[in-house]
Each structure stands twice: as C-alpha cells, then as structure tokens.
C-alpha positions as CSV (number, residue, x, y, z in Angstrom):
1,M,-135.3,38.5,-10.4
2,K,-133.5,35.3,-8.3
3,K,-135.4,33.1,-11.2
4,T,-133.1,35.3,-13.8
5,I,-130.0,35.3,-12.3
6,K,-130.4,31.4,-11.9
7,S,-131.4,30.8,-14.9
8,M,-128.3,33.1,-16.4
9,V,-126.1,31.3,-14.5
10,M,-127.2,28.0,-15.1
11,L,-127.3,28.5,-18.8
12,F,-123.3,29.8,-18.7
13,L,-121.9,26.7,-16.2
14,I,-124.0,24.9,-19.7
15,A,-121.5,27.0,-22.2
16,I,-118.4,26.9,-20.3
17,S,-119.1,23.4,-20.1
18,F,-119.9,22.7,-23.9
19,A,-116.9,24.9,-24.2
20,S,-114.7,23.2,-22.3
21,C,-115.9,19.9,-24.3
22,Q,-114.7,21.4,-28.0
23,M,-111.3,22.1,-26.9
24,S,-109.3,19.1,-27.8
25,T,-105.5,18.2,-25.0
26,P,-102.3,19.3,-27.3
27,Q,-100.4,15.8,-28.2
28,A,-97.5,15.0,-26.0
29,T,-94.4,16.9,-27.2
30,S,-90.7,16.8,-27.0
31,D,-88.7,19.3,-25.9
32,S,-87.4,18.8,-29.8
33,G,-90.5,19.1,-31.2
34,V,-91.4,15.1,-31.2
35,K,-95.1,13.9,-30.6
36,K,-96.3,10.8,-29.2
37,A,-96.3,7.9,-31.2
38,T,-99.4,5.6,-31.7
39,A,-99.7,2.6,-33.3
40,Q,-102.2,0.3,-35.0
41,I,-102.4,-3.5,-33.4
42,A,-103.7,-6.2,-35.4
43,T,-105.2,-8.7,-32.8
44,D,-106.0,-12.5,-34.2
45,L,-110.6,-13.6,-34.6
46,S,-110.8,-13.7,-31.4
47,G,-109.7,-9.5,-30.9
48,H,-107.3,-10.4,-29.0
49,T,-103.1,-9.4,-29.6
50,T,-100.6,-11.8,-29.7
51,E,-99.6,-10.6,-26.1
52,Q,-103.3,-11.5,-24.6
53,N,-102.3,-15.0,-26.3
54,N,-99.2,-15.4,-24.7
55,I,-100.4,-14.3,-21.1
56,T,-103.4,-16.7,-21.9
57,E,-101.5,-19.7,-22.6
58,R,-98.8,-19.2,-19.9
59,Y,-101.5,-19.6,-17.4
60,K,-103.4,-22.1,-18.7
61,R,-100.0,-24.2,-18.5
62,D,-98.9,-23.2,-15.8
63,N,-102.6,-24.2,-14.0
64,A,-102.5,-27.4,-16.2
65,P,-103.0,-30.4,-13.9
66,G,-99.2,-32.1,-14.0
67,S,-97.4,-29.0,-15.7
68,I,-93.8,-29.8,-14.4
69,K,-91.2,-27.1,-15.0
70,H,-87.5,-27.3,-16.0
71,L,-85.9,-25.1,-13.4
72,Y,-81.6,-24.1,-13.9
73,I,-79.9,-21.8,-12.3
74,I,-76.9,-20.7,-14.5
75,S,-74.2,-18.4,-13.8
76,A,-73.3,-15.3,-15.4
77,Y,-70.4,-15.2,-16.3
78,S,-69.4,-18.9,-16.6
79,G,-72.2,-20.4,-18.6
80,Q,-71.9,-23.1,-16.2
81,V,-75.7,-25.0,-14.3
82,L,-74.9,-24.6,-10.9
83,I,-78.9,-26.0,-10.2
84,Y,-80.9,-28.1,-11.4
85,S,-84.3,-29.3,-9.9
86,T,-88.1,-30.0,-11.2
87,V,-91.0,-27.6,-10.4
88,K,-94.5,-29.1,-10.4
89,G,-96.7,-26.3,-11.7
90,K,-95.0,-23.4,-11.9
91,V,-92.3,-20.7,-9.6
92,T,-94.0,-18.4,-7.7
93,S,-92.5,-15.3,-6.4
94,S,-92.2,-14.4,-2.5
95,G,-94.4,-11.9,-3.0
96,K,-97.2,-12.6,-3.7
97,R,-100.6,-12.9,-1.3
98,L,-103.9,-14.6,-1.2
99,T,-105.0,-11.5,0.8
100,P,-104.1,-8.1,-0.2
101,S,-100.6,-6.6,1.9
102,S,-103.5,-3.2,2.9
103,V,-107.2,-3.0,4.2
104,V,-109.4,-0.6,6.4
105,G,-112.8,-1.9,8.3
106,Y,-115.7,-2.2,5.7
107,N,-117.7,0.6,7.4
108,Q,-114.8,2.8,6.9
109,A,-114.5,3.0,3.6
110,T,-116.6,4.7,1.1
111,A,-114.0,4.9,-2.3
112,Y,-113.2,1.0,-2.4
113,N,-116.3,-0.1,-1.7
114,D,-116.0,-2.5,-5.0
115,N,-112.3,-4.6,-3.5
116,I,-114.1,-6.1,-0.3
117,V,-112.5,-9.1,0.6
118,Q,-113.0,-11.7,3.2
119,I,-110.6,-12.2,6.2
120,N,-112.2,-14.7,8.7
121,G,-115.6,-13.8,8.0
122,N,-115.0,-9.9,8.4
123,N,-115.9,-7.9,5.5
124,Y,-113.0,-5.9,4.9
125,C,-112.6,-3.0,1.8
126,T,-108.7,-2.2,-0.1
127,N,-107.2,-0.5,-3.4
128,E,-105.3,-3.3,-4.1
129,V,-106.7,-4.9,-7.3
130,I,-106.7,-9.5,-7.7
131,Q,-104.6,-10.4,-10.8
132,D,-105.1,-12.4,-13.3
133,D,-104.1,-15.2,-11.9
134,G,-106.3,-15.0,-8.2
135,T,-103.4,-13.0,-6.2
136,Y,-102.1,-10.1,-4.6
137,G,-98.6,-8.3,-4.3
138,S,-95.8,-8.5,-6.6
139,S,-93.5,-10.5,-8.7
140,A,-89.8,-10.8,-9.4
141,E,-89.5,-8.7,-13.0
142,Y,-88.7,-11.7,-15.5
143,I,-89.7,-11.9,-19.3
144,Y,-91.6,-15.7,-20.5
145,W,-91.5,-16.4,-23.9
146,F,-92.9,-19.6,-26.9
147,D,-90.1,-20.5,-28.8
148,S,-90.4,-22.0,-32.5
149,K,-91.2,-25.3,-31.2
150,N,-94.3,-23.8,-28.8
151,I,-92.0,-24.1,-25.7
152,Y,-92.4,-21.9,-22.6
153,H,-89.1,-20.5,-21.0
154,Q,-89.5,-18.4,-18.3
155,Q,-85.9,-15.6,-17.9
156,Y,-84.8,-14.0,-13.9
157,I,-82.2,-12.3,-14.4
158,T,-79.7,-11.3,-11.1
159,G,-76.2,-10.5,-9.7
160,G,-74.1,-12.7,-10.7
161,M,-77.2,-15.8,-12.0
162,M,-79.6,-16.3,-14.4
163,V,-82.5,-18.4,-13.2
164,H,-84.1,-20.0,-16.8
165,I,-87.9,-22.1,-16.4
166,S,-88.5,-24.1,-19.1
167,D,-91.5,-27.0,-19.2
168,Q,-88.9,-29.5,-21.5
169,P,-85.8,-30.1,-20.0
170,L,-82.7,-28.4,-21.9
171,A,-79.4,-29.7,-22.9
172,V,-76.4,-28.8,-21.0
173,K,-73.2,-31.1,-20.8
174,N,-73.4,-30.7,-16.7
175,V,-74.9,-29.5,-13.5
176,T,-73.1,-28.7,-10.2
177,L,-76.4,-29.4,-7.9
178,N,-78.7,-31.7,-9.4
179,M,-81.5,-31.3,-7.1
180,E,-83.2,-34.4,-8.6
181,L,-80.1,-37.0,-7.7
182,T,-80.2,-38.4,-4.1
183,N,-77.3,-40.5,-2.9
184,S,-78.8,-43.1,-3.7
185,N,-78.6,-41.9,-7.4
186,Q,-76.2,-40.7,-8.6
C-alpha cells in the first residue's frame, strides 16, 4: 500500500513538473498593450559586438605600457578649459578597490564558495564579483568612445564642470590652470 501511494505521489510530481515546463511565460506588456521588443545584433567574425570591441580596446589602451591621456576640466557655463593635465595610463575613480568591500569568514560562508579572496594570508568569501579590469568597487558614471580617427574619448558630466579625457591632445584656445607648466617654463 505504501509503495502504491509513493508511486502515485511520484507520478503526480512528475506530471506537475512536466506540465510546468510546457507552460510559457507571457511576454512583458505595458498598460497600453505594447510588448517588450528584442533586437538581433550583428557581430564581427570573432562573434563580438561593437560594444564588446570598444570595451576590449579601452582595456588594451589603458594598460599599454607608456600610455598617456590628456585630461581637460571644462566649465559647463563658458566652455573655457579650466584645468589641463596629462594622465599616465588612465584616470581611476575613487570607488575602485583591489579587494572587495565586504567579506565573511571562509568557514562561515557556503553561498559564496566561488568568490574566495585572500587578504593578509587568510581566505574569505565575498558576494562581490571581480570586474573585467581586475578591481572591485564602483566608478563615477561616464561615457567613452573612439572617434573616426580612432582617438579615445571619455566624458564625465558633473555640476558646473565637464571632464574630458582623450589619448590625443585637443586644440584649445587657452587653459586657466595648466598642470604641465611650472614657474620656470611659463
């Protein structure tokens, strides 16, 4: 009798799981009846999108030995360049870290076993994922691009200033504070 009940329960559970696999989840729809759109994205011969190629190229340029960028802080009100400076390598945001900002003891965590980090010789687990550039943490929000001459540009927009970074110098009329000039060569 017990065997028959167990078999019936098992058969019932299998039937329910099979039926749930057959059900389709409805497409997200707005109140006006518009459904979520999807797009087919063309990729290059390597299978990468333009966005993936831009990210790869940025990492290559940022990490190229001897890489120099040009930083301009521009007034959002007048368009005047307030500060100019060269940048060795790249600009780094203050929120970037080499270690995760939160960890739990190795023996205390079971859910994070794939995210093990070593700090001062001790193993810890974290729910943070290391980013493509090998760091943890957050960045200031920005956009970046390569122009038609393949020159790298990165733009931050804040308050009354804009920060523009390029791997080639820009032609500007004047600079209020040129970080590259010293008293002896002004």
